N, CA, C and O atoms as a GROMACS GRO file, in nm:
protein
  400
    1UNK      N    1  -0.181   0.230   2.201
    1UNK     CA    2  -0.100   0.349   2.185
    1UNK      C    3  -0.081   0.413   2.322
    1UNK      O    4  -0.172   0.412   2.405
    2UNK      N    5   0.037   0.468   2.345
    2UNK     CA    6   0.065   0.536   2.470
    2UNK      C    7   0.094   0.684   2.443
    2UNK      O    8   0.097   0.728   2.329
    3UNK      N    9   0.114   0.759   2.551
    3UNK     CA   10   0.136   0.904   2.538
    3UNK      C   11   0.259   0.935   2.454
    3UNK      O   12   0.257   1.025   2.370
    4UNK      N   13   0.367   0.860   2.476
    4UNK     CA   14   0.492   0.885   2.403
    4UNK      C   15   0.474   0.862   2.253
    4UNK      O   16   0.516   0.943   2.171
    5UNK      N   17   0.411   0.752   2.219
    5UNK     CA   18   0.387   0.722   2.077
    5UNK      C   19   0.297   0.826   2.011
    5UNK      O   20   0.321   0.868   1.898
    6UNK      N   21   0.193   0.865   2.084
    6UNK     CA   22   0.099   0.965   2.033
    6UNK      C   23   0.170   1.099   2.013
    6UNK      O   24   0.148   1.168   1.913
    7UNK      N   25   0.255   1.137   2.110
    7UNK     CA   26   0.330   1.263   2.099
    7UNK      C   27   0.422   1.262   1.978
    7UNK      O   28   0.434   1.364   1.909
    8UNK      N   29   0.488   1.150   1.951
    8UNK     CA   30   0.577   1.142   1.833
    8UNK      C   31   0.499   1.160   1.705
    8UNK      O   32   0.544   1.229   1.613
    9UNK      N   33   0.382   1.099   1.699
    9UNK     CA   34   0.299   1.112   1.579
    9UNK      C   35   0.250   1.256   1.564
    9UNK      O   36   0.250   1.310   1.454
   10UNK      N   37   0.207   1.318   1.674
   10UNK     CA   38   0.162   1.457   1.668
   10UNK      C   39   0.274   1.550   1.622
   10UNK      O   40   0.250   1.645   1.549
   11UNK      N   41   0.397   1.522   1.665
   11UNK     CA   42   0.510   1.603   1.624
   11UNK      C   43   0.528   1.596   1.472
   11UNK      O   44   0.548   1.698   1.407
   12UNK      N   45   0.520   1.476   1.418
   12UNK     CA   46   0.531   1.460   1.272
   12UNK      C   47   0.416   1.529   1.203
   12UNK      O   48   0.434   1.591   1.098
   13UNK      N   49   0.298   1.519   1.258
   13UNK     CA   50   0.178   1.577   1.196
   13UNK      C   51   0.170   1.729   1.214
   13UNK      O   52   0.082   1.792   1.156
   14UNK      N   53   0.258   1.787   1.293
   14UNK     CA   54   0.250   1.930   1.322
   14UNK      C   55   0.298   2.018   1.204
   14UNK      O   56   0.298   2.141   1.214
   15UNK      N   57   0.340   1.955   1.096
   15UNK     CA   58   0.383   2.029   0.977
   15UNK      C   59   0.267   2.040   0.876
   15UNK      O   60   0.203   1.940   0.844
   16UNK      N   61   0.242   2.160   0.828
   16UNK     CA   62   0.130   2.184   0.735
   16UNK      C   63   0.140   2.097   0.609
   16UNK      O   64   0.040   2.039   0.566
   17UNK      N   65   0.257   2.086   0.552
   17UNK     CA   66   0.273   2.006   0.430
   17UNK      C   67   0.244   1.860   0.456
   17UNK      O   68   0.182   1.793   0.373
   18UNK      N   69   0.287   1.808   0.570
   18UNK     CA   70   0.262   1.668   0.604
   18UNK      C   71   0.113   1.643   0.626
   18UNK      O   72   0.062   1.536   0.590
   19UNK      N   73   0.044   1.739   0.683
   19UNK     CA   74  -0.101   1.725   0.699
   19UNK      C   75  -0.169   1.721   0.563
   19UNK      O   76  -0.262   1.644   0.542
   20UNK      N   77  -0.122   1.802   0.472
   20UNK     CA   78  -0.180   1.802   0.336
   20UNK      C   79  -0.152   1.670   0.267
   20UNK      O   80  -0.238   1.619   0.196
   21UNK      N   81  -0.034   1.613   0.287
   21UNK     CA   82   0.000   1.482   0.228
   21UNK      C   83  -0.092   1.375   0.286
   21UNK      O   84  -0.143   1.290   0.212
   22UNK      N   85  -0.114   1.378   0.415
   22UNK     CA   86  -0.205   1.281   0.478
   22UNK      C   87  -0.345   1.297   0.420
   22UNK      O   88  -0.412   1.198   0.390
   23UNK      N   89  -0.389   1.421   0.404
   23UNK     CA   90  -0.521   1.448   0.346
   23UNK      C   91  -0.530   1.390   0.205
   23UNK      O   92  -0.630   1.327   0.170
   24UNK      N   93  -0.427   1.412   0.125
   24UNK     CA   94  -0.426   1.359  -0.013
   24UNK      C   95  -0.434   1.206  -0.012
   24UNK      O   96  -0.508   1.147  -0.090
   25UNK      N   97  -0.356   1.143   0.077
   25UNK     CA   98  -0.352   0.996   0.080
   25UNK      C   99  -0.479   0.937   0.141
   25UNK      O  100  -0.504   0.818   0.124
   26UNK      N  101  -0.558   1.018   0.210
   26UNK     CA  102  -0.683   0.966   0.266
   26UNK      C  103  -0.782   0.930   0.154
   26UNK      O  104  -0.877   0.855   0.176
   27UNK      N  105  -0.759   0.982   0.034
   27UNK     CA  106  -0.844   0.949  -0.080
   27UNK      C  107  -0.796   0.826  -0.155
   27UNK      O  108  -0.865   0.776  -0.244
   28UNK      N  109  -0.678   0.777  -0.120
   28UNK     CA  110  -0.623   0.659  -0.187
   28UNK      C  111  -0.474   0.673  -0.213
   28UNK      O  112  -0.416   0.780  -0.194
   29UNK      N  113  -0.413   0.565  -0.255
   29UNK     CA  114  -0.269   0.565  -0.280
   29UNK      C  115  -0.233   0.659  -0.393
   29UNK      O  116  -0.310   0.678  -0.487
   30UNK      N  117  -0.113   0.718  -0.383
   30UNK     CA  118  -0.064   0.811  -0.484
   30UNK      C  119   0.084   0.788  -0.505
   30UNK      O  120   0.155   0.744  -0.414
   31UNK      N  121   0.131   0.819  -0.625
   31UNK     CA  122   0.275   0.814  -0.649
   31UNK      C  123   0.337   0.947  -0.605
   31UNK      O  124   0.268   1.049  -0.593
   32UNK      N  125   0.465   0.944  -0.581
   32UNK     CA  126   0.538   1.064  -0.539
   32UNK      C  127   0.518   1.178  -0.638
   32UNK      O  128   0.504   1.294  -0.598
   33UNK      N  129   0.517   1.145  -0.767
   33UNK     CA  130   0.503   1.249  -0.868
   33UNK      C  131   0.368   1.322  -0.857
   33UNK      O  132   0.360   1.443  -0.876
   34UNK      N  133   0.263   1.248  -0.826
   34UNK     CA  134   0.130   1.310  -0.809
   34UNK      C  135   0.125   1.398  -0.684
   34UNK      O  136   0.063   1.505  -0.684
   35UNK      N  137   0.189   1.354  -0.578
   35UNK     CA  138   0.194   1.432  -0.454
   35UNK      C  139   0.272   1.560  -0.477
   35UNK      O  140   0.232   1.668  -0.434
   36UNK      N  141   0.385   1.546  -0.546
   36UNK     CA  142   0.475   1.661  -0.568
   36UNK      C  143   0.406   1.770  -0.651
   36UNK      O  144   0.434   1.889  -0.631
   37UNK      N  145   0.319   1.734  -0.742
   37UNK     CA  146   0.247   1.832  -0.825
   37UNK      C  147   0.167   1.931  -0.740
   37UNK      O  148   0.145   2.045  -0.782
   38UNK      N  149   0.126   1.889  -0.622
   38UNK     CA  150   0.043   1.973  -0.536
   38UNK      C  151   0.124   2.080  -0.465
   38UNK      O  152   0.069   2.181  -0.421
   39UNK      N  153   0.256   2.058  -0.453
   39UNK     CA  154   0.341   2.145  -0.369
   39UNK      C  155   0.437   2.228  -0.453
   39UNK      O  156   0.467   2.195  -0.568
   40UNK      N  157   0.484   2.334  -0.393
   40UNK     CA  158   0.584   2.420  -0.455
   40UNK      C  159   0.718   2.400  -0.384
   40UNK      O  160   0.780   2.496  -0.338
   41UNK      N  161   0.761   2.274  -0.374
   41UNK     CA  162   0.893   2.245  -0.321
   41UNK      C  163   0.958   2.132  -0.399
   41UNK      O  164   0.895   2.069  -0.484
   42UNK      N  165   1.084   2.108  -0.371
   42UNK     CA  166   1.164   2.014  -0.449
   42UNK      C  167   1.134   1.868  -0.411
   42UNK      O  168   1.074   1.839  -0.308
   43UNK      N  169   1.180   1.778  -0.499
   43UNK     CA  170   1.163   1.636  -0.473
   43UNK      C  171   1.238   1.593  -0.347
   43UNK      O  172   1.185   1.511  -0.272
   44UNK      N  173   1.361   1.645  -0.321
   44UNK     CA  174   1.426   1.608  -0.195
   44UNK      C  175   1.348   1.651  -0.070
   44UNK      O  176   1.349   1.582   0.031
   45UNK      N  177   1.278   1.766  -0.080
   45UNK     CA  178   1.195   1.810   0.033
   45UNK      C  179   1.078   1.714   0.052
   45UNK      O  180   1.043   1.680   0.165
   46UNK      N  181   1.016   1.672  -0.059
   46UNK     CA  182   0.908   1.574  -0.049
   46UNK      C  183   0.962   1.446   0.013
   46UNK      O  184   0.897   1.388   0.100
   47UNK      N  185   1.076   1.401  -0.030
   47UNK     CA  186   1.136   1.278   0.026
   47UNK      C  187   1.154   1.289   0.177
   47UNK      O  188   1.130   1.194   0.251
   48UNK      N  189   1.197   1.407   0.222
   48UNK     CA  190   1.214   1.428   0.367
   48UNK      C  191   1.080   1.414   0.440
   48UNK      O  192   1.070   1.345   0.542
   49UNK      N  193   0.976   1.478   0.386
   49UNK     CA  194   0.843   1.468   0.448
   49UNK      C  195   0.794   1.323   0.449
   49UNK      O  196   0.740   1.277   0.550
   50UNK      N  197   0.812   1.253   0.339
   50UNK     CA  198   0.766   1.114   0.331
   50UNK      C  199   0.841   1.026   0.428
   50UNK      O  200   0.782   0.936   0.488
   51UNK      N  201   0.969   1.051   0.445
   51UNK     CA  202   1.049   0.972   0.540
   51UNK      C  203   0.996   0.994   0.682
   51UNK      O  204   0.983   0.898   0.758
   52UNK      N  205   0.965   1.118   0.718
   52UNK     CA  206   0.911   1.145   0.850
   52UNK      C  207   0.779   1.071   0.870
   52UNK      O  208   0.757   1.012   0.976
   53UNK      N  209   0.692   1.073   0.772
   53UNK     CA  210   0.563   1.005   0.782
   53UNK      C  211   0.580   0.853   0.787
   53UNK      O  212   0.506   0.785   0.858
   54UNK      N  213   0.676   0.800   0.710
   54UNK     CA  214   0.702   0.655   0.712
   54UNK      C  215   0.762   0.611   0.845
   54UNK      O  216   0.724   0.508   0.901
   55UNK      N  217   0.857   0.690   0.896
   55UNK     CA  218   0.925   0.653   1.021
   55UNK      C  219   0.831   0.641   1.140
   55UNK      O  220   0.857   0.561   1.230
   56UNK      N  221   0.724   0.718   1.142
   56UNK     CA  222   0.628   0.706   1.253
   56UNK      C  223   0.514   0.611   1.218
   56UNK      O  224   0.424   0.590   1.299
   57UNK      N  225   0.517   0.553   1.100
   57UNK     CA  226   0.420   0.451   1.064
   57UNK      C  227   0.290   0.501   1.002
   57UNK      O  228   0.199   0.423   0.977
   58UNK      N  229   0.282   0.631   0.976
   58UNK     CA  230   0.157   0.686   0.919
   58UNK      C  231   0.136   0.644   0.775
   58UNK      O  232   0.022   0.630   0.730
   59UNK      N  233   0.244   0.623   0.702
   59UNK     CA  234   0.233   0.580   0.562
   59UNK      C  235   0.329   0.464   0.534
   59UNK      O  236   0.423   0.439   0.609
   60UNK      N  237   0.303   0.396   0.426
   60UNK     CA  238   0.397   0.296   0.376
   60UNK      C  239   0.413   0.320   0.227
   60UNK      O  240   0.338   0.397   0.167
   61UNK      N  241   0.511   0.254   0.167
   61UNK     CA  242   0.535   0.273   0.024
   61UNK      C  243   0.571   0.140  -0.041
   61UNK      O  244   0.612   0.045   0.026
   62UNK      N  245   0.554   0.137  -0.172
   62UNK     CA  246   0.598   0.023  -0.250
   62UNK      C  247   0.631   0.070  -0.390
   62UNK      O  248   0.581   0.174  -0.436
   63UNK      N  249   0.714  -0.006  -0.459
   63UNK     CA  250   0.752   0.027  -0.595
   63UNK      C  251   0.651  -0.034  -0.692
   63UNK      O  252   0.612  -0.150  -0.678
   64UNK      N  253   0.611   0.045  -0.790
   64UNK     CA  254   0.525   0.000  -0.899
   64UNK      C  255   0.597   0.039  -1.029
   64UNK      O  256   0.576   0.148  -1.083
   65UNK      N  257   0.680  -0.050  -1.077
   65UNK     CA  258   0.765  -0.016  -1.192
   65UNK      C  259   0.868   0.086  -1.151
   65UNK      O  260   0.949   0.061  -1.062
   66UNK      N  261   0.864   0.200  -1.215
   66UNK     CA  262   0.959   0.307  -1.180
   66UNK      C  263   0.902   0.404  -1.077
   66UNK      O  264   0.973   0.492  -1.029
   67UNK      N  265   0.776   0.389  -1.045
   67UNK     CA  266   0.711   0.481  -0.951
   67UNK      C  267   0.716   0.427  -0.808
   67UNK      O  268   0.715   0.306  -0.786
   68UNK      N  269   0.722   0.519  -0.712
   68UNK     CA  270   0.706   0.484  -0.571
   68UNK      C  271   0.565   0.527  -0.532
   68UNK      O  272   0.528   0.644  -0.544
   69UNK      N  273   0.488   0.431  -0.486
   69UNK     CA  274   0.350   0.455  -0.446
   69UNK      C  275   0.343   0.467  -0.294
   69UNK      O  276   0.410   0.392  -0.223
   70UNK      N  277   0.262   0.560  -0.245
   70UNK     CA  278   0.247   0.582  -0.101
   70UNK      C  279   0.103   0.553  -0.061
   70UNK      O  280   0.008   0.583  -0.134
   71UNK      N  281   0.090   0.493   0.057
   71UNK     CA  282  -0.041   0.449   0.108
   71UNK      C  283  -0.050   0.491   0.255
   71UNK      O  284   0.046   0.477   0.330
   72UNK      N  285  -0.166   0.541   0.294
   72UNK     CA  286  -0.194   0.577   0.433
   72UNK      C  287  -0.216   0.450   0.514
   72UNK      O  288  -0.282   0.357   0.467
   73UNK      N  289  -0.163   0.444   0.635
   73UNK     CA  290  -0.180   0.331   0.725
   73UNK      C  291  -0.315   0.347   0.797
   73UNK      O  292  -0.323   0.414   0.901
   74UNK      N  293  -0.420   0.287   0.742
   74UNK     CA  294  -0.554   0.302   0.798
   74UNK      C  295  -0.565   0.250   0.941
   74UNK      O  296  -0.638   0.307   1.022
   75UNK      N  297  -0.494   0.142   0.972
   75UNK     CA  298  -0.500   0.085   1.106
   75UNK      C  299  -0.447   0.184   1.208
   75UNK      O  300  -0.509   0.207   1.312
   76UNK      N  301  -0.330   0.244   1.179
   76UNK     CA  302  -0.272   0.341   1.272
   76UNK      C  303  -0.361   0.466   1.281
   76UNK      O  304  -0.377   0.522   1.389
   77UNK      N  305  -0.418   0.508   1.170
   77UNK     CA  306  -0.506   0.625   1.173
   77UNK      C  307  -0.625   0.602   1.265
   77UNK      O  308  -0.666   0.692   1.339
   78UNK      N  309  -0.682   0.483   1.262
   78UNK     CA  310  -0.793   0.450   1.352
   78UNK      C  311  -0.747   0.447   1.496
   78UNK      O  312  -0.821   0.489   1.585
   79UNK      N  313  -0.626   0.397   1.522
   79UNK     CA  314  -0.572   0.398   1.660
   79UNK      C  315  -0.552   0.541   1.708
   79UNK      O  316  -0.580   0.572   1.823
   80UNK      N  317  -0.504   0.627   1.621
   80UNK     CA  318  -0.483   0.769   1.657
   80UNK      C  319  -0.617   0.832   1.693
   80UNK      O  320  -0.629   0.900   1.795
   81UNK      N  321  -0.718   0.810   1.609
   81UNK     CA  322  -0.852   0.868   1.636
   81UNK      C  323  -0.910   0.815   1.766
   81UNK      O  324  -0.972   0.890   1.841
   82UNK      N  325  -0.891   0.686   1.794
   82UNK     CA  326  -0.943   0.627   1.918
   82UNK      C  327  -0.870   0.685   2.038
   82UNK      O  328  -0.934   0.719   2.138
   83UNK      N  329  -0.738   0.697   2.030
   83UNK     CA  330  -0.660   0.753   2.140
   83UNK      C  331  -0.700   0.897   2.164
   83UNK      O  332  -0.717   0.939   2.279
   84UNK      N  333  -0.716   0.973   2.058
   84UNK     CA  334  -0.756   1.113   2.070
   84UNK      C  335  -0.893   1.124   2.134
   84UNK      O  336  -0.915   1.211   2.218
   85UNK      N  337  -0.984   1.037   2.096
   85UNK     CA  338  -1.118   1.038   2.155
   85UNK      C  339  -1.112   1.009   2.305
   85UNK      O  340  -1.180   1.074   2.384
   86UNK      N  341  -1.031   0.911   2.342
   86UNK     CA  342  -1.015   0.880   2.485
   86UNK      C  343  -0.951   0.996   2.559
   86UNK      O  344  -0.985   1.024   2.674
   87UNK      N  345  -0.857   1.063   2.494
   87UNK     CA  346  -0.785   1.172   2.557
   87UNK      C  347  -0.877   1.289   2.590
   87UNK      O  348  -0.862   1.352   2.695
   88UNK      N  349  -0.973   1.317   2.503
   88UNK     CA  350  -1.061   1.432   2.522
   88UNK      C  351  -1.192   1.397   2.591
   88UNK      O  352  -1.276   1.484   2.612
   89UNK      N  353  -1.211   1.272   2.625
   89UNK     CA  354  -1.333   1.228   2.691
   89UNK      C  355  -1.297   1.145   2.813
   89UNK      O  356  -1.195   1.076   2.815
   90UNK      N  357  -1.382   1.151   2.914
   90UNK     CA  358  -1.358   1.072   3.034
   90UNK      C  359  -1.361   0.923   2.999
   90UNK      O  360  -1.451   0.876   2.929
   91UNK      N  361  -1.263   0.851   3.047
   91UNK     CA  362  -1.258   0.705   3.022
   91UNK      C  363  -1.184   0.638   3.136
   91UNK      O  364  -1.117   0.704   3.216
   92UNK      N  365  -1.196   0.508   3.142
   92UNK     CA  366  -1.124   0.430   3.244
   92UNK      C  367  -0.974   0.447   3.230
   92UNK      O  368  -0.902   0.438   3.330
   93UNK      N  369  -0.926   0.472   3.111
   93UNK     CA  370  -0.784   0.483   3.084
   93UNK      C  371  -0.728   0.620   3.124
   93UNK      O  372  -0.606   0.640   3.118
   94UNK      N  373  -0.814   0.712   3.163
   94UNK     CA  374  -0.771   0.847   3.196
   94UNK      C  375  -0.664   0.844   3.304
   94UNK      O  376  -0.671   0.766   3.399
   95UNK      N  377  -0.565   0.929   3.288
   95UNK     CA  378  -0.451   0.933   3.382
   95UNK      C  379  -0.497   0.966   3.524
   95UNK      O  380  -0.431   0.930   3.621
   96UNK      N  381  -0.609   1.035   3.538
   96UNK     CA  382  -0.658   1.072   3.670
   96UNK      C  383  -0.707   0.949   3.750
   96UNK      O  384  -0.720   0.956   3.872
   97UNK      N  385  -0.734   0.837   3.680
   97UNK     CA  386  -0.778   0.715   3.746
   97UNK      C  387  -0.661   0.623   3.785
   97UNK      O  388  -0.679   0.525   3.857
   98UNK      N  389  -0.544   0.656   3.737
   98UNK     CA  390  -0.428   0.573   3.766
   98UNK      C  391  -0.367   0.610   3.900
   98UNK      O  392  -0.356   0.729   3.933
   99UNK      N  393  -0.327   0.511   3.976
   99UNK     CA  394  -0.261   0.540   4.104
   99UNK      C  395  -0.116   0.572   4.079
   99UNK      O  396  -0.055   0.524   3.983
  100UNK      N  397  -0.062   0.653   4.165
  100UNK     CA  398   0.080   0.695   4.150
  100UNK      C  399   0.174   0.598   4.215
  100UNK      O  400   0.295   0.618   4.211
   0.00000   0.00000   0.00000
């Protein structure tokens, strides 16, 4: 992961509702109807949030009959946590070690 990719993900995650969706999906896959029950907004608004999360790779979806199921991308989440850890701790990858 690079700074640009991390910044794009942080921008998507900077919305309170999207953070709550990520938190919900951290417990396992959910259908859109189950996610929507938690919020006081419309289905089109949920679709907008889910599209933002899908476009940056944080979640994926699949059809299960008539339901759309959403799943957190565990691999990307681990990359985000690793990048964040490197960012806040001294490491070989630190920008201060790179020559200009």
